[in-house]
C-alpha positions in Angstrom: -12.9 -19.2 -53.4 -10.6 -20.7 -50.8 -8.7 -17.4 -50.3 -12.0 -15.6 -49.8 -13.0 -18.2 -47.1 -9.7 -17.9 -45.4 -10.0 -14.1 -45.4 -13.5 -14.3 -44.0 -12.4 -16.7 -41.3 -9.4 -14.4 -40.4 -11.7 -11.4 -40.2 -14.2 -13.2 -38.1 -11.5 -14.4 -35.7 -10.1 -10.9 -35.4 -13.5 -9.5 -34.7 -14.3 -12.0 -32.0 -10.9 -11.5 -30.4 -11.4 -7.7 -30.5 -14.8 -8.2 -28.8 -13.2 -10.4 -26.1 -10.5 -7.7 -25.7 -13.1 -5.0 -25.1 -15.0 -7.2 -22.6 -11.7 -7.8 -20.8 -10.9 -4.1 -20.5 -12.2 -3.9 -16.9 -10.9 -5.8 -13.8 -12.5 -9.2 -13.3 -15.3 -8.9 -10.8 -15.3 -11.6 -8.1 -18.9 -12.6 -7.6 -20.2 -14.0 -4.4 -23.6 -14.2 -2.7 -22.0 -13.8 0.7 -20.2 -10.6 1.4 -17.4 -10.3 4.0 -18.0 -7.6 6.5 -16.5 -6.4 9.8 -17.6 -6.5 12.5 -19.9 -9.5 11.9 -23.6 -9.4 12.7 -25.3 -8.4 14.9 -23.0 -5.4 15.2 -23.3 -2.7 12.5 -21.0 -3.3 9.6 -18.2 -0.7 9.1 -15.8 -2.4 6.7 -16.5 -4.6 3.7 -13.9 -6.7 1.9 -14.2 -5.7 -1.7 -11.6 -7.6 -3.8 -8.0 -8.6 -4.0 -5.2 -7.9 -6.5 -2.5 -10.5 -7.0 -1.4 -10.3 -10.6 -2.0 -8.5 -13.9 -5.0 -10.6 -14.8 -6.9 -9.1 -11.8 -6.5 -5.7 -13.6 -6.6 -6.3 -17.3 -8.7 -9.5 -17.3 -8.0 -12.6 -19.3 -6.9 -12.3 -22.9 -6.3 -15.1 -25.4 -2.9 -15.9 -26.8 -3.7 -14.3 -30.2 -4.4 -10.9 -28.6 -1.4 -11.2 -26.3 0.8 -11.8 -29.4 -0.8 -8.9 -31.3 -0.4 -6.5 -28.3 3.1 -7.8 -27.4 2.0 -8.8 -23.9 3.6 -11.3 -21.6 1.8 -14.0 -19.7 0.2 -13.1 -16.3 2.5 -10.9 -14.3 2.4 -11.7 -10.6 2.8 -9.6 -7.5 5.6 -11.4 -5.6 6.2 -10.1 -2.1 4.5 -6.7 -1.6 5.3 -4.4 1.3 4.6 -0.7 0.9 1.7 0.7 -1.1 0.5 4.1 -2.0 -2.0 5.5 -4.5 -2.9 8.8 -6.2 -4.7 10.0 -9.3 -5.9 6.6 -10.5 -2.6 4.8 -10.0 -1.4 2.3 -7.3 2.3 1.8 -6.5 3.3 -1.4 -4.8 6.8 -1.9 -3.4 7.8 -5.5 -4.0 10.9 -6.7 -2.1 11.2 -9.9 -4.1 10.8 -8.2 -7.5 13.3 -5.6 -6.6 11.0 -3.0 -8.1 7.5 -1.6 -8.0 4.3 -2.8 -9.5 2.3 0.1 -11.0 -1.5 -0.3 -11.6 -3.2 2.2 -13.8 -6.9 1.9 -12.8 -8.0 4.3 -15.5 -6.3 2.5 -18.4 -6.6 -1.0 -16.8 -2.8 -1.5 -17.1 -0.4 -3.4 -14.9 3.4 -3.0 -15.3 6.7 -3.5 -13.5 9.0 -0.6 -12.8 12.6 -1.9 -12.4 15.0 1.0 -13.2 18.6 0.4 -13.9 21.8 2.5 -13.6 21.8 5.2 -11.0 18.1 4.8 -10.3 18.3 1.1 -9.6 16.2 0.0 -6.6 17.1 -3.3 -4.9 14.8 -3.8 -1.9 12.1 -1.2 -1.9 10.0 -1.4 1.3 7.9 1.8 1.2 7.2 4.7 -1.1 5.5 8.1 -1.1 4.2 10.6 -3.7 4.2 14.4 -3.6 1.6 16.8 -5.2 3.6 16.8 -8.4 3.6 13.0 -8.7 7.3 12.6 -7.8 8.0 9.2 -6.4 10.2 8.7 -3.3 11.3 5.1 -2.6 12.8 3.8 0.7 15.4 1.1 -0.2 16.7 -0.9 2.7 19.3 -2.7 0.6 20.7 0.3 -1.1 20.2 2.3 2.2 19.0 5.4 0.4 15.9 7.3 -0.6 15.7 7.1 -4.4 13.7 9.8 -6.2 11.9 9.7 -9.6 9.9 12.4 -11.4 6.3 12.1 -12.6 7.6 10.4 -15.7 9.5 7.9 -13.6 12.9 9.3 -14.6 15.6 9.1 -12.0 16.3 12.5 -10.4 18.6 11.9 -7.4 19.1 9.8 -4.3 20.3 10.7 -0.8 21.5 9.0 2.4 24.9 7.8 3.6 24.6 4.0 3.3 26.9 3.6 6.3 24.6 5.7 8.6 21.3 5.2 6.9 18.7 2.4 6.7 15.4 4.0 5.6 12.4 1.8 6.3 9.7 4.3 5.4 9.3 7.7 3.8 6.4 10.2 3.9 5.8 13.5 2.2 4.0 16.4 4.0 4.0 20.1 3.8 7.1 20.4 1.6 9.1 18.0 3.7 10.3 14.4 3.6 10.0 12.4 6.7 12.2 9.3 6.9 12.3 6.4 9.3 16.1 5.7 9.8 16.3 2.3 11.5 20.1 2.5 11.9 20.0 5.9 13.7 16.7 4.9 15.6 15.3 8.3 14.6 12.9 10.1 12.3 14.8 12.5 10.0 13.1 15.4 8.3 14.4 16.9 5.1 13.7 19.8 2.9 12.1 18.3 -0.3 13.8 20.7 -2.7 17.4 20.7 -1.3 17.4 17.4 0.6 18.9 19.4 3.5 18.4 17.7 6.9 16.1 20.0 8.9 15.9 18.2 12.2 15.8 14.7 13.8 13.9 13.2 16.7 13.7 11.8 19.3 16.9 12.9 21.0 16.4 11.1 24.3 17.9 8.2 26.3 16.7 4.6 26.0 14.9 5.0 29.4 12.7 7.8 28.0 9.2 6.9 26.9 9.8 8.7 23.6 12.8 6.6 22.6 12.5 4.6 19.4 13.9 1.1 19.5 13.1 0.0 16.0 11.1 2.6 14.0 9.8 0.8 10.9 6.8 2.8 9.6 5.4 6.3 10.0 2.5 8.5 9.1 2.4 12.3 9.1 -0.7 14.5 9.6 -1.1 18.3 10.0 -0.8 17.9 13.8 1.3 14.8 14.5 3.8 12.2 13.4 2.9 8.6 14.2 5.7 6.0 14.3 5.4 2.3 14.5 8.1 1.1 17.0 8.5 -2.5 16.1 11.0 -3.0 18.9 8.7 -1.6 21.7 5.4 -3.0 20.4 3.8 0.5 20.4 2.7 3.3 18.1 4.4 6.4 19.3 3.0 9.9 18.6 5.0 13.1 18.3 4.2 16.7 17.6 5.2 18.2 14.3 8.4 19.4 15.7 9.3 16.0 17.2 8.1 16.3 20.8 6.9 13.0 22.3 3.2 13.1 23.3 1.9 9.6 23.9 1.8 6.0 22.7 -0.8 3.5 21.8 -0.6 -0.3 22.5 1.7 -2.6 24.3 3.0 -6.1 23.9 0.4 -8.9 24.4 -2.1 -11.2 22.9 -5.3 -9.2 23.8 -7.2 -6.8 21.5 -5.5 -3.4 21.6 -2.1 -4.9 22.0 0.6 -5.8 19.4 2.9 -8.6 18.5 4.5 -7.3 15.3 3.2 -3.8 14.5 4.1 -2.6 11.0 2.3 -0.3 8.6 0.1 2.5 10.0 -2.3 5.1 8.6 -4.6 7.8 10.0 -8.0 8.6 8.6 -9.7 12.1 8.4 -11.3 11.5 11.8 -7.9 10.9 13.4 -8.5 7.2 13.8 -5.3 5.1 13.7 -5.0 2.0 11.6 -2.3 -0.5 12.6 -1.3 -3.6 10.6 0.0 -6.4 12.8 2.0 -9.2 11.1 1.7 -11.3 14.2 -2.1 -11.1 14.7 -2.5 -10.9 10.9 -5.1 -8.2 11.2 -5.6 -4.5 11.2 -6.7 -2.8 14.4 -8.4 0.7 14.5 -8.0 3.1 17.4 -9.7 6.4 18.1 -7.8 9.6 18.9 -7.8 8.7 22.6 -6.2 5.4 21.9 -9.3 3.3 22.5 -9.7 0.2 20.3 -12.7 0.6 18.0 -12.6 -2.6 15.9 -10.3 -4.9 14.0 -10.6 -6.8 10.8 -8.8 -9.5 8.9 -7.3 -12.5 10.7 -5.1 -15.5 9.8 -5.7 -16.6 6.2 -8.5 -19.0 5.5 -10.2 -17.2 2.7 -11.3 -13.9 1.2 -10.7 -10.9 3.5 -8.2 -12.6 5.7 -4.5 -11.7 5.8 -1.1 -13.5 5.5 1.8 -11.6 7.1 0.4 -8.1 6.4 2.9 -5.4 6.1 1.2 -2.1 5.1 -2.1 -0.4 5.4 -3.0 2.6 3.3 -6.1 4.7 2.9 -7.5 6.1 -0.4 -10.2 8.8 -0.7 -9.6 9.5 -4.4 -10.2 6.3 -6.3 -13.5 5.1 -5.0 -15.2 4.9 -8.4 -12.9 2.1 -9.6 -14.1 -0.2 -6.8 -17.7 0.9 -6.4 -19.0 -2.1 -8.3 -17.8 -4.4 -5.5 -19.8 -2.5 -2.7 -23.0 -4.1 -1.5 -26.0 -2.0 -2.4 -26.9 -1.6 1.3 -23.8 0.4 1.9 -22.3 3.8 0.9 -18.5 3.7 0.3 -16.6 6.4 2.2 -13.0 5.4 1.5 -10.7 2.5 0.5 -8.3 0.6 2.7 -5.4 -1.3 1.0 -3.5 -4.0 2.9 -0.5 -5.8 1.5 0.1 -9.5 2.3 3.7 -10.7 1.9 2.5 -14.3 1.5 -0.6 -16.2 0.5 -2.8 -16.1 -2.6 -4.2 -12.5 -2.0 -1.3 -10.1 -2.3 -3.2 -6.8 -1.9 -6.6 -6.8 -0.1 -9.0 -4.0 -0.9 -11.5 -3.1 1.7 -14.1 -0.3 1.9 -15.0 1.8 4.9 -18.8 1.9 4.6 -22.0 3.2 6.2 -25.6 2.1 5.7 -27.5 4.1 3.1 
């Protein structure tokens, strides 16, 4: 009789735990009556803060110790000090300089994992990364001073860059080429993706020239232009596809439209430029003529604010995974990810919205 009771109790416990597991299969939804929007009323809202991701619990939900034991899971895995971020096909890749690796979030499977390769593929201080159409991952490592390449199964393929002449701070893939910010050379270097052969570099001008790069830290490549964040000149400099300087946006100062510590940049489909400023602790948005449209974020006091932001990235693919956070008054057009190197909210997720 006692054995039957124990068996019944065990089965009941397993059933309840399984039910909790199924309920925890989706990311935890942060509920709040007051939404955070930018700009604030009475102006028309354009951006809504949706949620933040700071650890594995934000993705897989809370699971009891029994389930963690059965599944072989560790306790909550934190995001430590994120810098670069990119996303594609239901996955988010976060370069973590303190982890010495990459956090990978699988939105479809609700999984969170660390990627810390060893051996020839070891990454030490990854600051930015990019994906190509085949899912190959390119990592800019400022401690190893190389670009480290992995295939779509995260197997090490190769690396390139002479550590004595190379300090890559960002990497982008576009039109079969790799574009690299080389801080040591103060140039953008463009490589053939297949052979890793250097195709051309720019700019090749003197320090007195407007197109000179003092400290290139981040870049973004479109069909028409290459945008470069020049941390040392407090500007975003814009070049043609073949590296000819065209114009710049911003200047040093404390006013809207100026920069203190410009870092990560992105360009949307309407050619609007997004700039994360670690000094202002916000993101400013400019139109194609360089006019300031709006800014969002601000020094951290709560949800939607930023704490030493490093990267801004846009995502048009994975809207369905964050749709539940969008206020019913709005239609979600695309996602905006912003990494915070400090504070409780490591990755802020915003939505560019329009009224229904």
